[in-house]
C-alpha distance (Angstrom), angle and dihedral (degrees) to the residues before:
residue distance angle dihedral
M1 . . .
R2 3.73 . .
S3 3.72 119.5 .
R4 3.77 121.2 -118.8
S5 3.82 92.4 -112.7
T6 3.84 91.4 56.4
E7 3.81 91.7 53.1
F8 3.80 89.8 47.5
S9 3.80 89.8 50.5
Y10 3.82 92.3 52.3
L11 3.79 90.7 47.5
R12 3.80 91.1 49.9
I13 3.83 91.5 50.6
L14 3.81 90.7 48.8
L15 3.81 92.4 49.5
V16 3.81 92.4 48.2
L17 3.82 90.9 50.1
V18 3.81 91.9 49.1
F19 3.81 89.8 48.1
I20 3.82 92.7 50.0
I21 3.80 92.5 47.0
G22 3.82 89.6 49.4
I23 3.80 91.8 51.1
L24 3.81 91.3 48.8
H25 3.80 92.2 47.1
F26 3.79 97.1 48.3
G27 3.80 93.9 36.1
K28 3.80 93.5 53.8
P29 3.84 94.6 105.0
L30 3.80 88.6 57.6
I31 3.80 101.6 33.6
V32 3.82 98.6 51.2
P33 3.84 96.4 55.4
L34 3.80 90.6 44.7
A35 3.80 91.1 50.9
L36 3.83 90.8 49.2
A37 3.81 90.5 48.6
V38 3.80 91.5 52.4
L39 3.80 90.7 47.3
L40 3.81 92.2 50.2
T41 3.80 89.6 47.7
F42 3.80 91.4 56.3
V43 3.80 91.8 45.6
L44 3.81 97.5 46.2
T45 3.82 100.3 39.4
P46 3.85 94.7 83.4
I47 3.81 90.3 52.3
V48 3.80 91.5 51.0
T49 3.80 90.2 48.5
S50 3.81 91.2 50.7
I51 3.80 91.9 51.0
E52 3.81 90.3 47.8
R53 3.81 88.9 56.1
L54 3.79 87.7 60.6
H55 3.85 86.8 68.2
F56 3.79 96.6 -97.2
G57 3.77 121.0 135.9
R58 3.79 123.0 -110.8
I59 3.82 95.7 -102.2
P60 3.83 96.3 49.3
A61 3.81 89.5 46.3
V62 3.80 91.1 52.5
V63 3.82 92.4 45.9
V64 3.82 92.1 50.3
T65 3.81 91.2 46.9
V66 3.81 93.0 49.1
I67 3.82 91.3 48.6
L68 3.82 90.4 49.9
A69 3.81 92.3 46.8
F70 3.81 93.8 49.1
G71 3.80 89.8 45.3
L72 3.81 91.7 53.5
I73 3.80 92.4 45.4
G74 3.82 90.6 48.0
A75 3.81 92.3 48.0
A76 3.80 90.7 50.2
G77 3.81 90.7 49.1
W78 3.79 91.3 47.9
G79 3.81 91.0 50.3
V80 3.78 92.0 50.2
G81 3.81 90.6 47.4
V82 3.80 91.6 52.0
E83 3.78 91.3 50.5
I84 3.80 92.4 48.4
Q85 3.81 92.1 52.5
K86 3.81 94.3 52.5
P87 3.78 112.0 105.7
R88 3.78 115.1 -111.7
C89 3.76 107.9 -149.4
G90 3.75 133.6 171.0
K91 3.80 124.1 -131.9
N92 3.82 99.1 -60.0
E93 3.78 101.2 -0.8
C94 3.83 95.6 102.6
Q95 3.79 91.2 50.0
L96 3.79 91.3 49.0
R97 3.81 91.0 50.6
E98 3.81 91.2 50.9
N99 3.82 91.5 49.2
L100 3.80 92.0 52.0
């Protein structure tokens, strides 16, 4: 037989897990952008440091890095958009569509 304290311990663990899962579920709109911001910070910090070594100040280095990052993200999005808009036709399907 299990003792009463063991059952209480299992119940406490279960309640804590349910509470944590609830916080993560309802906090998702806040947690995901914060996690992405931290990730971008770790990725972009070496670039900012390199630009600072070229005798730029901290603010100009950050501005240049952000412009470069948004430019790369925009170019990638544009490239994906172009590929999505290309028609995907079979052997004669494009020709048949043009004839109709």
